[in-house]
C-alpha positions in Angstrom: 0.0 -0.1 0.0 1.3 3.5 -1.1 1.9 5.9 1.9 -0.2 8.9 1.2 2.6 12.3 1.0 1.7 14.6 3.7 0.0 17.9 1.8 2.5 21.1 2.5 1.1 24.0 4.6 0.4 27.0 2.7 1.5 30.0 3.2 -1.1 32.7 4.8 -3.1 34.3 2.1 -1.8 37.4 0.7 1.6 37.4 2.2 5.4 36.1 0.4 8.1 33.5 1.0 11.5 35.3 0.4 13.9 32.8 -1.3 17.3 33.8 -1.5 16.9 35.3 -5.2 13.9 37.3 -3.6 15.8 38.7 -0.6 18.4 39.5 -2.9 16.2 41.9 -4.4 14.9 43.1 -1.4 18.4 44.2 -0.2 19.2 45.9 -3.1 16.2 47.7 -3.1 17.1 48.4 0.7 20.4 49.7 -0.1 19.3 52.0 -3.1 16.7 53.6 -0.9 19.5 53.8 1.9 21.8 55.0 -0.7 19.2 58.0 -1.4 18.2 59.1 1.5 21.3 59.5 3.1 22.3 61.2 -0.3 19.8 64.2 0.6 20.8 64.0 4.7 17.7 61.7 6.3 18.6 59.4 8.7 16.8 56.3 9.7 14.2 55.2 12.2 11.5 52.6 12.9 8.3 52.1 14.7 6.8 49.3 16.6 5.0 46.6 14.2 2.2 46.7 16.6 0.0 49.9 17.3 -3.1 50.6 19.1 -6.0 51.4 16.6 -7.2 54.6 18.1 -3.7 56.1 16.7 -4.7 55.3 13.1 -8.7 56.4 13.6 -7.0 59.6 14.9 -4.9 60.3 11.6 -5.6 58.0 8.5 -9.4 58.1 7.7 -12.1 55.4 8.0 -11.7 53.7 5.2 -8.3 52.2 6.5 -9.4 51.5 10.2 -12.6 49.8 9.6 -11.9 48.1 6.5 -8.1 47.4 5.7 -6.2 47.3 9.4 -5.5 43.6 10.8 -7.3 44.3 14.2 -7.4 41.8 17.3 -7.8 42.2 20.9 -5.2 41.6 23.2 -5.4 39.9 26.5 -6.6 43.2 28.2 -8.9 43.9 25.7 -7.3 46.6 24.1 -8.0 46.6 20.1 -4.2 46.2 18.7 -3.5 46.4 15.0 -0.5 45.2 12.7 0.6 48.6 11.3 -0.9 49.4 8.0 1.1 52.3 8.1 4.0 54.5 9.3 2.9 58.2 9.4 0.5 57.8 12.7 3.5 56.2 14.5 5.8 58.8 13.1 3.5 61.2 14.4 3.3 60.0 18.3 7.2 59.3 18.1 7.4 63.3 17.0 5.1 64.3 19.9 6.9 62.6 22.4 10.0 64.2 22.3 8.6 67.5 20.2 10.5 69.9 22.5 13.6 68.2 22.3 14.2 68.0 18.6 15.5 70.5 16.1 13.5 71.1 12.9 13.1 70.3 10.2 14.1 66.5 10.7 14.6 64.4 7.8 13.6 60.6 8.8 13.4 57.3 6.6 12.5 54.0 7.3 11.8 50.5 5.5 10.0 47.7 7.0 7.1 45.4 6.7 3.6 46.6 6.7 0.0 44.7 6.8 -3.4 45.4 5.1 -6.4 43.3 4.9 -7.2 43.7 1.1 -7.7 41.4 -1.6 -4.6 40.0 -2.7 -4.3 40.9 -7.0 -1.4 41.7 -9.0 0.6 44.6 -7.1 -1.1 44.4 -3.8 -0.3 41.8 -1.2 -1.8 41.7 2.5 1.9 41.8 3.6 4.2 44.2 2.0 7.6 46.5 2.9 7.5 50.0 1.9 10.0 53.1 2.2 9.0 55.8 4.2 10.7 59.3 4.0 9.6 62.4 5.8 10.6 66.0 6.4 9.4 67.4 9.6 8.8 71.0 10.7 9.3 72.5 7.4 6.0 74.5 5.3 7.3 75.3 2.2 7.1 74.4 -1.3 10.9 74.3 -1.6 10.4 71.2 0.8 7.7 69.8 -1.3 10.2 69.8 -4.2 12.7 68.0 -2.1 10.5 65.2 -1.6 9.7 64.5 -5.0 13.6 65.2 -5.9 14.2 62.0 -3.4 11.8 60.0 -5.4 12.9 60.8 -8.8 16.9 60.2 -7.9 15.6 57.0 -6.7 14.3 56.3 -10.0 17.7 57.5 -11.5 19.6 55.2 -9.2 17.7 51.9 -10.0 17.7 52.7 -13.8 14.2 53.8 -14.2 14.1 56.6 -17.2 11.4 59.4 -17.5 9.9 57.5 -20.0 9.0 54.6 -17.9 8.0 56.3 -14.6 6.2 59.7 -14.1 6.0 61.6 -10.6 2.4 63.3 -11.1 1.8 66.4 -8.9 -1.1 68.3 -7.8 -2.2 70.5 -4.8 -5.2 70.2 -2.5 -5.2 73.8 -2.0 -5.6 74.7 -5.5 -8.3 72.0 -5.7 -9.9 73.7 -2.7 -9.9 76.8 -4.9 -11.4 74.9 -7.7 -14.3 73.9 -5.2 -15.0 77.3 -4.1 -14.8 79.0 -7.3 -17.3 76.5 -8.5 -19.6 76.8 -5.4 -19.6 73.4 -3.9 -20.2 73.1 -0.1 -17.3 72.6 2.1 -18.8 69.9 3.5 -18.9 68.2 0.3 -15.3 68.9 0.1 -14.1 65.2 1.2 -16.6 63.5 -0.6 -15.9 65.2 -4.0 -12.1 65.0 -3.4 -12.5 61.2 -3.3 -14.8 61.5 -6.5 -12.1 62.9 -8.3 -9.4 60.0 -7.2 -11.9 57.5 -8.4 -12.0 59.2 -11.8 -10.4 56.5 -13.4 -11.8 53.6 -11.6 -15.3 53.7 -12.6 -17.0 53.8 -16.1 -17.7 57.8 -17.6 -21.8 57.0 -16.9 -20.6 55.4 -13.1 -18.7 58.2 -12.3 -21.2 61.1 -13.4 -24.1 59.1 -11.4 -21.9 59.2 -8.2 -21.1 62.8 -8.7 -24.6 63.7 -8.6 -25.6 61.6 -5.6 -23.2 63.5 -3.9 -25.4 66.6 -4.4 -23.8 68.5 -7.0 -25.7 70.2 -9.9 -25.1 69.5 -13.3 -23.3 72.9 -13.7 -20.9 71.9 -10.9 -20.0 68.6 -12.6 -19.5 70.1 -15.8 -17.3 72.6 -14.3 -15.1 70.0 -12.3 -14.7 68.1 -15.4 -13.2 70.7 -17.0 -11.0 71.7 -14.1 -9.5 68.0 -13.6 -8.6 67.8 -17.5 -7.0 71.4 -17.6 -3.5 70.6 -17.7 -2.2 74.2 -17.2 -4.3 74.7 -14.2 -1.2 74.2 -12.0 -0.2 77.8 -13.1 -3.0 79.1 -10.6 -0.7 77.7 -7.8 2.6 79.5 -6.7 3.4 76.1 -4.8 3.3 74.2 -7.8 5.0 76.8 -9.7 7.7 77.1 -7.5 8.0 73.0 -7.1 8.1 72.5 -10.9 10.7 75.2 -11.1 13.0 73.9 -8.5 12.9 70.4 -9.9 13.8 71.6 -13.2 16.7 73.2 -11.7 18.2 70.1 -10.2 17.7 68.4 -13.3 14.7 66.1 -12.6 12.2 67.9 -14.3 11.5 65.3 -16.9 10.3 63.0 -14.0 7.7 65.4 -13.0 4.3 66.2 -14.6 1.0 68.1 -13.7 -2.1 65.9 -13.1 -5.1 67.6 -11.3 -6.6 64.3 -10.9 -3.8 63.4 -8.2 -5.7 63.6 -4.8 -4.4 60.8 -2.6 -7.3 59.1 -0.6 -5.7 59.8 3.1 -7.1 62.4 5.2 -4.2 64.1 6.5 -2.8 65.7 3.2 -3.1 69.7 2.8 -1.2 70.8 0.1 1.2 69.4 -2.4 0.3 65.9 -3.5 1.7 63.3 -5.4 2.0 59.6 -7.2 4.3 57.8 -9.4 3.3 55.4 -11.9 4.0 53.7 -15.0 4.0 55.8 -17.9 2.2 52.7 -19.6 -0.3 53.1 -17.0 0.0 49.3 -15.8 -1.0 48.7 -12.2 -1.4 50.6 -9.2 1.0 53.7 -8.2 4.3 52.9 -7.2 4.3 55.4 -4.6 2.3 58.5 -3.2 3.0 61.3 -0.9 2.3 65.1 -0.4 2.5 68.1 2.5 0.4 67.8 5.6 -0.7 70.8 7.6 -0.5 69.3 11.2 1.3 65.8 11.7 1.2 65.5 15.5 -1.9 67.5 16.6 -4.1 64.6 16.5 -1.9 62.8 18.6 -1.3 65.0 21.4 1.5 67.1 20.2 2.1 70.8 19.1 0.8 71.5 15.4 3.6 70.8 13.1 3.5 70.7 9.3 5.9 68.7 6.9 6.0 66.4 3.9 6.4 62.8 3.1 6.0 59.6 1.0 5.7 56.2 1.1 6.6 53.4 -1.4 5.9 50.0 -1.4 8.1 47.3 -2.7 5.4 45.0 -4.9 4.4 47.4 -7.6 8.3 48.6 -7.4 9.5 44.9 -8.1 6.8 44.8 -10.7 8.3 47.9 -12.6 12.3 46.8 -12.1 11.1 43.6 -13.4 9.3 44.7 -16.6 12.1 47.0 -17.4 15.0 44.8 -16.8 16.7 47.0 -13.8 17.2 44.2 -11.7 20.5 42.9 -10.8 21.9 39.4 -11.9 21.3 37.1 -8.7 24.2 35.6 -7.3 23.8 32.1 -6.2 26.6 32.3 -3.2 28.0 35.5 -1.6 31.5 33.7 -1.7 34.2 34.5 -3.7 36.6 31.4 -2.7 35.8 27.7 -2.9 38.5 25.2 -1.0 38.3 21.9 -2.3 38.9 18.6 -0.1 41.4 16.6 -2.1 41.0 13.8 0.2 40.1 12.6 3.9 43.6 12.8 4.8 44.0 16.5 3.7 40.6 17.7 5.3 42.1 19.8 8.2 44.7 21.1 6.2 42.3 22.4 3.6 40.0 23.5 6.8 42.8 25.5 7.9 43.3 27.4 4.7 39.6 28.1 4.8 39.8 29.8 8.1 42.8 31.7 7.2 40.9 33.3 3.8 38.1 33.8 6.1 40.4 35.6 8.6 41.4 38.1 5.9 37.5 38.9 5.4 37.2 36.9 1.8 34.0 35.0 1.8 34.8 31.8 1.3 33.0 28.2 1.0 34.5 25.1 2.0 33.3 21.9 1.4 31.6 19.9 4.0 30.5 17.0 2.4 32.8 14.2 0.7 32.8 14.3 -3.1 35.1 14.0 -5.8 37.2 16.8 -7.2 35.9 16.9 -10.5 32.4 17.3 -8.5 33.6 20.1 -6.1 34.8 21.9 -9.2 31.0 21.4 -11.2 29.6 22.8 -7.8 31.7 25.9 -7.2 30.6 26.7 -11.2 27.0 26.2 -10.7 26.9 28.4 -7.5 29.1 31.0 -9.5 32.2 30.8 -7.1 35.0 32.7 -9.3 38.0 31.0 -7.6 38.6 27.4 -6.4 41.5 26.6 -4.5 43.2 23.2 -4.2 45.5 21.5 -1.8 47.0 18.1 -2.9 49.8 16.1 -1.8 52.2 17.5 -4.1 51.1 21.2 -2.9 51.4 20.3 0.8 54.6 18.8 0.1 55.9 22.2 -1.8 54.2 24.3 0.7 51.9 26.0 -2.1 48.4 26.2 -3.4 46.8 25.4 -6.8 44.5 28.5 -7.7 41.8 28.1 -10.4 40.0 31.0 -11.9 36.9 29.7 -13.5 36.1 33.2 -15.1 39.1 33.1 -17.0 40.0 29.4 -17.1 43.5 29.8 -16.0 45.5 28.0 -13.0 48.6 28.4 -11.2 50.7 27.3 -8.2 51.8 30.2 -5.7 53.5 29.9 -2.2 51.2 29.2 0.9 52.6 32.7 2.3 51.8 34.6 -0.7 47.8 33.4 -0.8 46.1 36.4 0.9 48.0 39.1 -1.1 47.3 37.0 -4.3 43.7 36.7 -3.8 43.0 40.4 -2.9 44.8 41.1 -6.1 42.8 39.2 -8.5 39.5 39.7 -6.7 40.0 43.0 -7.4 40.2 42.9 -11.0 37.0 40.6 -10.7 
């Protein structure tokens, strides 16, 4: 009777397994984010993965709290959530030390987040996110800097302005449009959501939704005209400054005005922006904007700022699509030390330890196998240098070094091993 194989337990829906090649991408992306953040003078921080749901009720809006957060009671009965975003934690952290900090502060972070959403292309329930914020600055110049950080990152990872664009708008400008159309301030939040959903509904559904909010046909016609007016930004001094500065920085090709960019989170008050694939595939790669009061709702003093967040899921899809990812390496090692036979095992191990002591990553063969198989293994995992210590080499106090990239092989004295390896690895 055949034994039934045990079924492999599947991962939690909406999560991902990070195999070595996936982890290599995550580390590479993190390094690029760190490089760009530090280039602009930002310092790294992080907050807890668990927060009280009350924190998000104060800052993030009803949809995130009621529909997207993973909420559960702790043993004391308090409602706790896996963090769905970082800005409210940032607000609390700033409020706690507001009197001690010198502003503006420039902070960045990269870590895991969770949202209870329907998994689909470009969207998972567990994801990693880059967060960058300038705190305590209330100028369009600071808005321009944050957008410049985004554009510089795209440059660093090899995404061109033909492939990705940062779309900018201003909520203050859209407030002016609504006021000019005679739309009641009570409808502001609903109309902003209406604009945000323009490309998510059919034309007929969108119009019906607009009229159901209480807009007149005249107001709707005026709104439709405004959100297609590509020159509307000329009415905003903030946007004119932002666009001019980015041009002066040589990053203007990455930026364009779009009056339909609103952003869904309630705490944005000024310039807002999103980055998208120019082929219009998938969701926004990043989103951010200017907030007039970051910490007031969590007990601090009024503090403006500007920030953005970039998730890793859409970013990876973009990097794969445009062939921007580096080639994956199966090993971190630069050298493989073979074991000629059992009698030379400890001699070979001594050599491996000597190389590691010189901070050269090294693989040592721990399982007995024929020498030819060891060479094949080294070739398959991509180690460039293979060392052989046989009876003849031991007798002559030498090491045989084979370069798998050039296929050259030579014998060198044992005492010259480390300088020799450093020299050839520097060339490679």
